[in-house]
The first five atom37 places (N, CA, C, CB, O) and aatype in JSON, in Angstrom:
{
  "aatype": [12, 9, 7, 1, 9, 10, 0, 14, 10, 0, 10, 12, 10, 9, 16, 10, 16, 14, 0, 19, 16, 14, 0, 10, 0, 9, 15, 14, 3, 6, 5, 1, 7, 11, 16, 13, 0, 10, 16, 2, 4, 0, 1, 4, 8, 0, 9, 3, 1, 19, 15, 14, 15, 14, 10, 14, 9, 0, 14, 14, 13, 1, 6, 10, 8, 11, 1, 18, 14, 9, 6, 15, 10, 0, 6, 15, 10, 0, 6, 7, 9, 5, 16, 7, 8, 14, 16, 12, 14, 6, 13, 1, 10, 3, 14, 3, 5, 9, 8, 3, 10, 10, 0, 18, 10, 11, 16, 10, 6],
  "atom_mask": [
    [1, 1, 1, 1, 1],
    [1, 1, 1, 1, 1],
    [1, 1, 1, 0, 1],
    [1, 1, 1, 1, 1],
    [1, 1, 1, 1, 1],
    [1, 1, 1, 1, 1],
    [1, 1, 1, 1, 1],
    [1, 1, 1, 1, 1],
    [1, 1, 1, 1, 1],
    [1, 1, 1, 1, 1],
    [1, 1, 1, 1, 1],
    [1, 1, 1, 1, 1],
    [1, 1, 1, 1, 1],
    [1, 1, 1, 1, 1],
    [1, 1, 1, 1, 1],
    [1, 1, 1, 1, 1],
    [1, 1, 1, 1, 1],
    [1, 1, 1, 1, 1],
    [1, 1, 1, 1, 1],
    [1, 1, 1, 1, 1],
    [1, 1, 1, 1, 1],
    [1, 1, 1, 1, 1],
    [1, 1, 1, 1, 1],
    [1, 1, 1, 1, 1],
    [1, 1, 1, 1, 1],
    [1, 1, 1, 1, 1],
    [1, 1, 1, 1, 1],
    [1, 1, 1, 1, 1],
    [1, 1, 1, 1, 1],
    [1, 1, 1, 1, 1],
    [1, 1, 1, 1, 1],
    [1, 1, 1, 1, 1],
    [1, 1, 1, 0, 1],
    [1, 1, 1, 1, 1],
    [1, 1, 1, 1, 1],
    [1, 1, 1, 1, 1],
    [1, 1, 1, 1, 1],
    [1, 1, 1, 1, 1],
    [1, 1, 1, 1, 1],
    [1, 1, 1, 1, 1],
    [1, 1, 1, 1, 1],
    [1, 1, 1, 1, 1],
    [1, 1, 1, 1, 1],
    [1, 1, 1, 1, 1],
    [1, 1, 1, 1, 1],
    [1, 1, 1, 1, 1],
    [1, 1, 1, 1, 1],
    [1, 1, 1, 1, 1],
    [1, 1, 1, 1, 1],
    [1, 1, 1, 1, 1],
    [1, 1, 1, 1, 1],
    [1, 1, 1, 1, 1],
    [1, 1, 1, 1, 1],
    [1, 1, 1, 1, 1],
    [1, 1, 1, 1, 1],
    [1, 1, 1, 1, 1],
    [1, 1, 1, 1, 1],
    [1, 1, 1, 1, 1],
    [1, 1, 1, 1, 1],
    [1, 1, 1, 1, 1],
    [1, 1, 1, 1, 1],
    [1, 1, 1, 1, 1],
    [1, 1, 1, 1, 1],
    [1, 1, 1, 1, 1],
    [1, 1, 1, 1, 1],
    [1, 1, 1, 1, 1],
    [1, 1, 1, 1, 1],
    [1, 1, 1, 1, 1],
    [1, 1, 1, 1, 1],
    [1, 1, 1, 1, 1],
    [1, 1, 1, 1, 1],
    [1, 1, 1, 1, 1],
    [1, 1, 1, 1, 1],
    [1, 1, 1, 1, 1],
    [1, 1, 1, 1, 1],
    [1, 1, 1, 1, 1],
    [1, 1, 1, 1, 1],
    [1, 1, 1, 1, 1],
    [1, 1, 1, 1, 1],
    [1, 1, 1, 0, 1],
    [1, 1, 1, 1, 1],
    [1, 1, 1, 1, 1],
    [1, 1, 1, 1, 1],
    [1, 1, 1, 0, 1],
    [1, 1, 1, 1, 1],
    [1, 1, 1, 1, 1],
    [1, 1, 1, 1, 1],
    [1, 1, 1, 1, 1],
    [1, 1, 1, 1, 1],
    [1, 1, 1, 1, 1],
    [1, 1, 1, 1, 1],
    [1, 1, 1, 1, 1],
    [1, 1, 1, 1, 1],
    [1, 1, 1, 1, 1],
    [1, 1, 1, 1, 1],
    [1, 1, 1, 1, 1],
    [1, 1, 1, 1, 1],
    [1, 1, 1, 1, 1],
    [1, 1, 1, 1, 1],
    [1, 1, 1, 1, 1],
    [1, 1, 1, 1, 1],
    [1, 1, 1, 1, 1],
    [1, 1, 1, 1, 1],
    [1, 1, 1, 1, 1],
    [1, 1, 1, 1, 1],
    [1, 1, 1, 1, 1],
    [1, 1, 1, 1, 1],
    [1, 1, 1, 1, 1],
    [1, 1, 1, 1, 1]
  ],
  "atom_positions": [
    [[209.32, 13.43, 187.52], [210.56, 14.17, 187.52], [211.71, 13.31, 188.05], [210.41, 15.45, 188.35], [212.79, 13.28, 187.46]],
    [[211.48, 12.63, 189.17], [212.53, 11.81, 189.75], [212.89, 10.66, 188.81], [212.09, 11.26, 191.12], [214.06, 10.31, 188.68]],
    [[211.89, 10.09, 188.16], [212.12, 9.02, 187.2], [213.02, 9.46, 186.06], [0.0, 0.0, 0.0], [213.83, 8.68, 185.56]],
    [[212.88, 10.7, 185.64], [213.7, 11.23, 184.56], [215.16, 11.35, 184.99], [213.18, 12.6, 184.1], [216.07, 11.25, 184.17]],
    [[215.37, 11.55, 186.25], [216.75, 11.68, 186.77], [217.33, 10.3, 187.07], [216.77, 12.56, 188.05], [218.49, 10.02, 186.74]],
    [[216.53, 9.44, 187.69], [217.04, 8.13, 188.1], [217.28, 7.19, 186.93], [216.08, 7.5, 189.05], [218.22, 6.4, 186.97]],
    [[216.45, 7.25, 185.9], [216.62, 6.33, 184.77], [217.99, 6.49, 184.11], [215.52, 6.57, 183.74], [218.68, 5.49, 183.92]],
    [[218.42, 7.72, 183.76], [219.76, 7.85, 183.18], [220.87, 7.46, 184.16], [219.99, 9.27, 182.71], [221.89, 6.91, 183.76]],
    [[220.66, 7.74, 185.44], [221.65, 7.38, 186.45], [221.77, 5.86, 186.55], [221.28, 7.98, 187.82], [222.88, 5.33, 186.63]],
    [[220.64, 5.16, 186.56], [220.66, 3.69, 186.61], [221.34, 3.13, 185.37], [219.23, 3.13, 186.74], [222.13, 2.18, 185.48]],
    [[221.05, 3.67, 184.21], [221.68, 3.21, 182.98], [223.19, 3.42, 183.03], [221.09, 3.94, 181.77], [223.95, 2.56, 182.58]],
    [[223.62, 4.54, 183.56], [225.05, 4.82, 183.67], [225.72, 3.83, 184.62], [225.27, 6.26, 184.15], [226.82, 3.35, 184.33]],
    [[225.08, 3.51, 185.74], [225.66, 2.56, 186.69], [225.76, 1.17, 186.09], [224.83, 2.51, 187.96], [226.76, 0.48, 186.3]],
    [[224.74, 0.75, 185.35], [224.78, -0.56, 184.7], [225.9, -0.6, 183.68], [223.42, -0.88, 184.03], [226.6, -1.61, 183.56]],
    [[226.07, 0.47, 182.94], [227.1, 0.54, 181.91], [228.49, 0.51, 182.52], [226.92, 1.8, 181.06], [229.4, -0.08, 181.95]],
    [[228.67, 1.15, 183.66], [229.99, 1.24, 184.28], [230.34, 0.05, 185.16], [230.07, 2.48, 185.1], [231.5, -0.13, 185.51]],
    [[229.37, -0.77, 185.5], [229.62, -1.95, 186.33], [230.35, -2.99, 185.52], [228.3, -2.52, 186.9], [229.87, -3.4, 184.46]],
    [[231.54, -3.44, 186.0], [232.26, -4.44, 185.22], [231.49, -5.75, 185.15], [233.65, -4.68, 185.81], [230.91, -6.2, 186.13]],
    [[231.51, -6.34, 184.0], [230.82, -7.62, 183.8], [231.72, -8.75, 184.26], [230.42, -7.82, 182.31], [232.95, -8.65, 184.19]],
    [[231.11, -9.82, 184.74], [231.87, -11.01, 185.1], [232.15, -11.75, 183.8], [231.1, -11.93, 186.14], [231.23, -12.12, 183.07]],
    [[233.41, -11.95, 183.52], [233.76, -12.62, 182.27], [233.63, -14.12, 182.45], [235.19, -12.25, 181.82], [233.89, -14.63, 183.54]],
    [[233.24, -14.84, 181.41], [233.1, -16.29, 181.51], [234.4, -16.96, 181.95], [232.65, -16.85, 180.19], [234.36, -18.01, 182.59]],
    [[235.55, -16.39, 181.61], [236.83, -16.99, 181.97], [237.0, -17.04, 183.48], [237.98, -16.22, 181.33], [237.71, -17.91, 184.0]],
    [[236.37, -16.12, 184.19], [236.5, -16.08, 185.64], [235.44, -16.91, 186.35], [236.45, -14.66, 186.13], [235.55, -17.18, 187.55]],
    [[234.41, -17.3, 185.63], [233.33, -18.08, 186.22], [233.82, -19.49, 186.5], [232.09, -18.1, 185.3], [234.67, -20.03, 185.79]],
    [[233.28, -20.07, 187.54], [233.64, -21.44, 187.91], [232.42, -22.32, 187.64], [234.12, -21.54, 189.42], [231.3, -21.97, 188.01]],
    [[232.66, -23.45, 187.02], [231.55, -24.35, 186.69], [231.06, -25.05, 187.96], [231.98, -25.4, 185.62], [231.76, -25.05, 188.97]],
    [[229.86, -25.62, 187.92], [229.38, -26.38, 189.09], [230.31, -27.53, 189.47], [227.99, -26.91, 188.82], [230.52, -27.79, 190.65]],
    [[230.87, -28.23, 188.47], [231.81, -29.32, 188.75], [233.04, -28.79, 189.49], [232.25, -30.02, 187.44], [233.47, -29.36, 190.5]],
    [[233.59, -27.69, 188.98], [234.78, -27.1, 189.6], [234.47, -26.61, 191.02], [235.3, -25.93, 188.75], [235.3, -26.74, 191.92]],
    [[233.27, -26.05, 191.22], [232.88, -25.58, 192.55], [232.77, -26.74, 193.52], [231.56, -24.81, 192.49], [233.21, -26.63, 194.67]],
    [[232.18, -27.85, 193.08], [232.09, -29.02, 193.96], [233.49, -29.55, 194.28], [231.23, -30.13, 193.29], [233.75, -29.95, 195.42]],
    [[234.38, -29.55, 193.3], [235.76, -29.98, 193.54], [236.46, -29.07, 194.53], [0.0, 0.0, 0.0], [237.19, -29.53, 195.41]],
    [[236.24, -27.77, 194.38], [236.84, -26.81, 195.31], [236.3, -27.02, 196.73], [236.55, -25.36, 194.84], [237.05, -26.96, 197.7]],
    [[235.0, -27.26, 196.83], [234.4, -27.5, 198.14], [234.97, -28.77, 198.77], [232.87, -27.61, 198.03], [235.26, -28.8, 199.96]],
    [[235.14, -29.82, 197.95], [235.75, -31.06, 198.46], [237.16, -30.77, 198.97], [235.78, -32.15, 197.35], [237.52, -31.19, 200.07]],
    [[237.95, -30.05, 198.17], [239.32, -29.73, 198.57], [239.35, -28.9, 199.84], [240.04, -29.0, 197.44], [240.17, -29.13, 200.72]],
    [[238.46, -27.93, 199.94], [238.4, -27.09, 201.13], [238.05, -27.91, 202.36], [237.38, -25.96, 200.94], [238.63, -27.72, 203.43]],
    [[237.1, -28.81, 202.22], [236.64, -29.63, 203.34], [237.65, -30.7, 203.75], [235.32, -30.29, 202.99], [237.84, -30.95, 204.94]],
    [[238.31, -31.32, 202.78], [239.13, -32.49, 203.07], [240.63, -32.3, 202.95], [238.74, -33.58, 202.18], [241.4, -33.11, 203.48]],
    [[241.07, -31.25, 202.28], [242.49, -31.14, 201.95], [243.16, -29.87, 202.47], [242.66, -31.2, 200.46], [244.38, -29.85, 202.68]],
    [[242.39, -28.82, 202.68], [242.96, -27.51, 203.0], [243.64, -27.46, 204.36], [241.88, -26.47, 202.94], [244.4, -26.52, 204.64]],
    [[243.39, -28.43, 205.2], [244.06, -28.45, 206.5], [245.57, -28.58, 206.31], [243.53, -29.61, 207.37], [246.35, -28.08, 207.13]],
    [[245.99, -29.26, 205.24], [247.42, -29.47, 204.99], [247.92, -28.79, 203.71], [247.71, -30.96, 204.91], [249.03, -28.27, 203.67]],
    [[247.07, -28.8, 202.65], [247.48, -28.3, 201.34], [246.93, -26.91, 201.06], [247.03, -29.26, 200.25], [245.81, -26.59, 201.46]],
    [[247.72, -26.09, 200.38], [247.17, -24.86, 199.82], [246.31, -25.29, 198.64], [248.32, -23.85, 199.37], [246.76, -26.05, 197.78]],
    [[245.08, -24.82, 198.61], [244.18, -25.23, 197.53], [243.87, -24.06, 196.6], [242.89, -25.8, 198.11], [242.96, -24.16, 195.77]],
    [[244.61, -22.96, 196.72], [244.38, -21.8, 195.86], [245.63, -21.5, 195.05], [243.97, -20.57, 196.7], [246.56, -22.31, 194.99]],
    [[245.66, -20.36, 194.42], [246.76, -20.0, 193.53], [247.94, -19.32, 194.22], [246.25, -19.11, 192.47], [248.98, -19.16, 193.59]],
    [[247.82, -18.93, 195.48], [248.88, -18.12, 196.08], [249.34, -18.52, 197.48], [248.44, -16.73, 196.12], [250.49, -18.28, 197.84]],
    [[248.49, -19.12, 198.26], [248.81, -19.39, 199.67], [249.84, -20.5, 199.82], [247.55, -19.75, 200.44], [249.91, -21.4, 199.0]],
    [[250.64, -20.42, 200.89], [251.51, -21.56, 201.2], [250.68, -22.66, 201.84], [252.69, -21.13, 202.14], [249.63, -22.39, 202.43]],
    [[251.14, -23.88, 201.72], [250.45, -24.99, 202.38], [250.61, -24.86, 203.89], [250.99, -26.36, 201.89], [251.71, -24.58, 204.37]],
    [[249.54, -25.06, 204.66], [249.64, -25.02, 206.12], [250.67, -26.04, 206.65], [248.28, -25.29, 206.75], [251.35, -25.77, 207.64]],
    [[250.76, -27.18, 206.0], [251.76, -28.19, 206.34], [252.84, -28.11, 205.26], [251.12, -29.66, 206.43], [252.6, -28.48, 204.11]],
    [[254.02, -27.62, 205.61], [255.04, -27.35, 204.59], [255.39, -28.53, 203.68], [256.28, -26.9, 205.27], [255.76, -28.31, 202.52]],
    [[255.27, -29.77, 204.15], [255.62, -30.9, 203.28], [254.48, -31.29, 202.34], [256.01, -32.11, 204.12], [254.67, -32.14, 201.46]],
    [[253.31, -30.68, 202.51], [252.16, -30.97, 201.65], [252.21, -30.02, 200.45], [250.79, -30.82, 202.44], [252.13, -28.8, 200.63]],
    [[252.33, -30.56, 199.24], [252.46, -29.66, 198.09], [251.19, -28.85, 197.84], [252.81, -30.45, 196.84], [250.08, -29.36, 198.0]],
    [[251.36, -27.59, 197.45], [250.19, -26.8, 197.05], [249.52, -27.44, 195.85], [250.58, -25.33, 196.73], [250.2, -27.96, 194.96]],
    [[248.21, -27.42, 195.81], [247.48, -28.03, 194.7], [247.83, -27.38, 193.37], [245.99, -27.95, 194.95], [247.77, -28.03, 192.33]],
    [[248.18, -26.1, 193.39], [248.52, -25.41, 192.14], [249.79, -25.94, 191.49], [248.67, -23.93, 192.4], [250.07, -25.63, 190.33]],
    [[250.56, -26.75, 192.23], [251.81, -27.3, 191.7], [251.69, -28.78, 191.31], [252.9, -27.14, 192.71], [252.63, -29.34, 190.76]],
    [[250.56, -29.4, 191.59], [250.42, -30.82, 191.3], [250.59, -31.14, 189.82], [249.06, -31.3, 191.76], [251.15, -32.18, 189.47]],
    [[250.12, -30.25, 188.94], [250.24, -30.52, 187.5], [251.7, -30.52, 187.04], [249.45, -29.47, 186.71], [252.01, -31.03, 185.96]],
    [[252.59, -29.95, 187.83], [254.02, -29.98, 187.49], [254.64, -31.34, 187.82], [254.78, -28.86, 188.25], [255.66, -31.72, 187.25]],
    [[254.01, -32.05, 188.74], [254.51, -33.37, 189.16], [253.83, -34.51, 188.41], [254.31, -33.56, 190.65], [254.46, -35.53, 188.1]],
    [[252.55, -34.34, 188.13], [251.74, -35.41, 187.53], [250.79, -34.8, 186.52], [250.96, -36.22, 188.61], [250.3, -33.68, 186.73]],
    [[250.51, -35.5, 185.42], [249.37, -35.06, 184.6], [248.11, -35.22, 185.46], [249.27, -35.91, 183.23], [247.88, -36.28, 186.04]],
    [[247.32, -34.19, 185.54], [246.16, -34.19, 186.43], [245.26, -35.4, 186.18], [245.35, -32.9, 186.27], [244.77, -36.01, 187.13]],
    [[245.02, -35.75, 184.92], [244.16, -36.9, 184.61], [244.72, -38.19, 185.19], [243.99, -37.03, 183.09], [243.96, -39.11, 185.49]],
    [[246.04, -38.28, 185.34], [246.64, -39.51, 185.87], [246.32, -39.71, 187.35], [248.16, -39.49, 185.66], [246.54, -40.8, 187.89]],
    [[245.83, -38.7, 188.01], [245.48, -38.82, 189.43], [244.16, -39.55, 189.65], [245.41, -37.44, 190.07], [243.87, -39.99, 190.76]],
    [[243.36, -39.69, 188.6], [242.03, -40.3, 188.74], [242.12, -41.7, 189.31], [241.32, -40.34, 187.39], [241.38, -42.05, 190.22]],
    [[243.02, -42.52, 188.79], [243.13, -43.9, 189.27], [243.55, -43.95, 190.72], [244.13, -44.68, 188.41], [243.0, -44.73, 191.51]],
    [[244.51, -43.12, 191.09], [244.96, -43.09, 192.49], [243.84, -42.65, 193.42], [246.16, -42.16, 192.65], [243.7, -43.18, 194.52]],
    [[243.05, -41.68, 192.98], [241.95, -41.2, 193.81], [240.87, -42.27, 193.96], [241.35, -39.93, 193.22], [240.2, -42.34, 194.99]],
    [[240.69, -43.09, 192.94], [239.68, -44.16, 192.99], [240.15, -45.31, 193.86], [239.36, -44.67, 191.59], [239.35, -45.89, 194.61]],
    [[241.42, -45.65, 193.77], [241.96, -46.78, 194.53], [242.33, -46.4, 195.95], [243.17, -47.36, 193.82], [242.38, -47.26, 196.84]],
    [[242.58, -45.16, 196.17], [242.99, -44.69, 197.49], [244.44, -44.25, 197.46], [0.0, 0.0, 0.0], [245.34, -45.07, 197.26]],
    [[244.66, -42.98, 197.65], [246.03, -42.46, 197.68], [246.66, -42.89, 198.99], [246.06, -40.89, 197.52], [246.17, -42.55, 200.07]],
    [[247.74, -43.63, 198.89], [248.42, -44.11, 200.09], [249.79, -43.47, 200.25], [248.56, -45.62, 200.06], [250.44, -43.63, 201.28]],
    [[250.21, -42.75, 199.23], [251.47, -42.02, 199.35], [251.14, -40.57, 199.65], [252.32, -42.15, 198.05], [250.01, -40.25, 200.01]],
    [[252.09, -39.73, 199.52], [251.87, -38.34, 199.88], [252.68, -38.06, 201.12], [0.0, 0.0, 0.0], [253.67, -38.74, 201.39]],
    [[252.26, -37.09, 201.88], [253.0, -36.8, 203.1], [252.61, -37.8, 204.18], [252.74, -35.35, 203.57], [251.52, -38.38, 204.12]],
    [[253.47, -38.02, 205.18], [253.25, -39.08, 206.17], [251.93, -38.98, 206.95], [254.37, -39.09, 207.14], [251.37, -40.0, 207.35]],
    [[251.44, -37.78, 207.15], [250.21, -37.64, 207.94], [248.95, -37.61, 207.07], [250.28, -36.37, 208.78], [247.86, -37.36, 207.58]],
    [[249.1, -37.85, 205.77], [247.95, -37.79, 204.88], [247.05, -39.01, 205.06], [248.41, -37.68, 203.42], [247.51, -40.15, 204.98]],
    [[245.77, -38.77, 205.3], [244.86, -39.92, 205.41], [244.64, -40.53, 204.04], [243.5, -39.49, 206.04], [244.84, -39.88, 203.02]],
    [[244.22, -41.78, 204.02], [243.91, -42.43, 202.75], [242.53, -41.99, 202.31], [243.98, -43.98, 202.87], [241.58, -42.01, 203.09]],
    [[242.44, -41.59, 201.06], [241.16, -41.17, 200.49], [240.79, -42.1, 199.36], [241.24, -39.71, 199.99], [241.63, -42.46, 198.54]],
    [[239.52, -42.48, 199.3], [238.95, -43.17, 198.14], [237.75, -42.34, 197.72], [238.55, -44.68, 198.47], [236.81, -42.15, 198.51]],
    [[237.77, -41.87, 196.52], [236.69, -41.02, 196.03], [235.84, -41.78, 195.03], [237.25, -39.74, 195.39], [236.32, -42.67, 194.33]],
    [[234.57, -41.42, 194.97], [233.7, -42.03, 193.96], [233.94, -41.29, 192.63], [232.18, -41.96, 194.38], [234.54, -40.22, 192.62]],
    [[233.47, -41.86, 191.52], [233.76, -41.26, 190.21], [233.33, -39.79, 190.08], [233.07, -42.06, 189.15], [234.05, -38.99, 189.47]],
    [[232.19, -39.42, 190.64], [231.75, -38.03, 190.55], [232.68, -37.11, 191.33], [230.32, -37.89, 191.07], [233.02, -36.02, 190.86]],
    [[233.1, -37.54, 192.52], [234.04, -36.74, 193.31], [235.37, -36.57, 192.58], [234.27, -37.38, 194.69], [235.97, -35.5, 192.59]],
    [[235.83, -37.64, 191.95], [237.08, -37.59, 191.2], [236.96, -36.58, 190.07], [237.45, -38.99, 190.65], [237.83, -35.72, 189.88]],
    [[235.88, -36.69, 189.31], [235.66, -35.76, 188.21], [235.68, -34.31, 188.7], [234.32, -36.06, 187.51], [236.35, -33.46, 188.11]],
    [[234.96, -34.04, 189.77], [234.86, -32.68, 190.29], [236.2, -32.17, 190.81], [233.82, -32.62, 191.41], [236.59, -31.04, 190.53]],
    [[236.91, -33.01, 191.55], [238.2, -32.57, 192.09], [239.2, -32.32, 190.97], [238.75, -33.62, 193.08], [239.93, -31.33, 191.0]],
    [[239.25, -33.21, 189.98], [240.16, -33.0, 188.85], [239.79, -31.75, 188.07], [240.15, -34.21, 187.91], [240.66, -31.01, 187.61]],
    [[238.49, -31.5, 187.92], [238.05, -30.27, 187.23], [238.55, -29.04, 187.98], [236.5, -30.22, 187.12], [238.99, -28.07, 187.37]],
    [[238.49, -29.08, 189.31], [238.99, -27.95, 190.1], [240.52, -27.84, 189.99], [238.58, -28.1, 191.57], [241.04, -26.74, 189.82]],
    [[241.22, -28.95, 190.08], [242.68, -28.91, 189.99], [243.13, -28.31, 188.67], [243.26, -30.32, 190.16], [244.14, -27.61, 188.62]],
    [[242.41, -28.59, 187.61], [242.75, -28.03, 186.3], [242.64, -26.51, 186.27], [241.86, -28.64, 185.23], [243.33, -25.85, 185.49]],
    [[241.76, -25.95, 187.12], [241.65, -24.48, 187.15], [242.87, -23.85, 187.76], [240.4, -24.06, 187.92], [243.09, -22.64, 187.6]],
    [[243.68, -24.62, 188.46], [244.87, -24.09, 189.14], [246.13, -24.18, 188.28], [245.09, -24.82, 190.45], [247.18, -23.67, 188.67]],
    [[246.04, -24.83, 187.13], [247.23, -25.01, 186.28], [247.72, -23.68, 185.75], [246.93, -25.95, 185.1], [248.71, -23.63, 185.02]]
  ]
}
């Protein structure tokens, strides 16, 4: 008797539960890039779509594509970014880190 009641209820809940759309899913590369940004960059830069940067002179990552084509940042990330805001440490990333970070930055465009 209980099974007869619960089965339709479970089906109704599954039907009404919104599905996660692929457009909202983040790839493993993008997730690794986001984790890198959170660990190494979020102290100064906003790394999401809405927050202000904790350090006002550090541009939000969501605006970087307005200043530079994202792919053009790969060389700077490999050689070591020495410009930026005055308190920015120099970063040299390996090719996989560069790929992941650029993949994440593209999600913010």
